[in-house]
Every structure is written in structure tokens, then in C-alpha cells.
Residue, then its C-alpha position, 0 to 999 in steps of 0.5 A: m232247203k234251197a235245193l228242195l225248193l229248186i227241185m219243186l220249182g223244177g217239177v212245176l216249170v222246167n221239168n213239167y211232166a205233161l209239157e216237157k216230158f210228155l208223160g200223162v199228157g192225155p188228160v191235158l189234151g183231152g176234151r171236155k170230159y176232163g175237169s181241169a183243176a180237179m183232175g190235176f189235183s187228183v193226179a197231184a195227190v196220187m203222185l205225192l202218196a205214190a212217191a211216199v210209198t215207192w221210195p222206201l219200197y225200192r230201198l227194200l227191193v235193193l236190200l232183197g236184191a230184187e230191183y228187177l221188180e221195181t216196175l211191177i211193184f210201182v204199178l201195184v202201188v199206184l193202183l193201190v193208192v188210187y183205189v184207197l183215195g178213190a174209196m175215201f173220196a167216194k165215201s165223202g161224196k166229193p165229185v173229185g173221186a170220179y177222176f181216180p180211175l183215170v189217174a190210175l192210167n196216167s203215165a206221169v204217176l208211174g214216171l215220177a216214181v221211176n224218175n225219183i229212183t233214177e235221179g237218186y233223190t233222198y226221201v225228202e227230195a222225192l217228196f218235193a219232186a212229187l209235189g212239184a210234178g203234181l203242181g206242174f200237172v195242175l198248171a198244165m191242166v189249167l193252162f190247157a183249159g184256157v187254151k181250149s176255151k180260146i180255141n173254141e172261141r175262134y174259127v179253126p179249119k176243119a182239118f185242124r179241129g179237135l186233137p190236131v189243134m191241141l197238139l199244135a198248141a202243146s208243141i208251141i207251149s212245149v217249145s217255150y218250156t225247153h228254154l226255161t232254166l232255173p239257177t243252180k243256186l238261189e241267192 
């Protein structure tokens, strides 16, 4: 159980997909058109469901000797998961359903599915990695919502307004993430 917690905490803090791996960073750095927590939780839900489906599908591809189809199959799974979740939320009338088309284009979801296989995780480890990556994405979205609000309160020279100042903020935060480490064993 401790190893699973380390995998999950690693995805939230140390191996954060948006801040350390720079996967799916578009919505994090994006303008006001993206909601912070709602978009983050949409990505987290898709990550968890995609990991739950892609891991067994990859094992099936290995049995069939068709590992070369991994990326194609994973992309189709991500699109299917996004479509199903989007349809479910559209019927419920929840506003979070509007984010699912954006999630389909998020590279962090596909990157997680591929990394789960590359890391050699078991099914349960892959689910914990997905949960950690999703929560880490939520953390990055909320963190940058705060950064954006502080930047909007301050004077920013014209040359740095918009994306340049956000990239500068992302680089500073990412540098702090490179110095984080988790113990290999929880005492």
C-alpha cells in the first residue's frame, strides 16, 4: 500500500504532468476561457478511466503480437472515454461537460496511458498513477489560476503580457518542482 501511495504522491508532486513533464500544459497556461478546477477534474476523470481501459487493452495487444498499434488504440480509447463522459455530463446538465472536447486534445491523458506501460506498472499501480496524475493536473490548474489572478493585479510590461509572463511563471514553478523528491520508502 505504501508503494501505491508513493506512486500517487509522485504523480501529484514530483512527476506532475503539467509542471514537470510539460504534457497538457495548454489549459494550465491558457487564458480565462478555461476553468481551473472544473477543467482539472475533467482531465483527472478521463485519465483515470483511460488508464483503466488502456492497461488491459495493451496486455491484449501483447498477446496478439500487435504492440505496434499501442498509440492508435490509446488515442481511440481516449476519444471514446471523452465522448462517453461528455455525453453523460451533457444529459445531466452539468456545466463541466463543456470541457470534455478540450480534454480529448490534452496530451497528458495519452502521455499517462503510454507512461503506465513504459513504467511497467501493474493494473492497480496504473490506476494509482492515473489518480496521482489527475490530482496533479488539478493542482497545476488551481495553482496557475492563482498565479493569473496575481499577475492580473500587477503591472506587467507590454512585451511580457499574456503568454510570455505565464511561461516565465511556469518556468519558475517548474524549477521548484525539479528539486522535489519523495522517499523511496515511507517509514
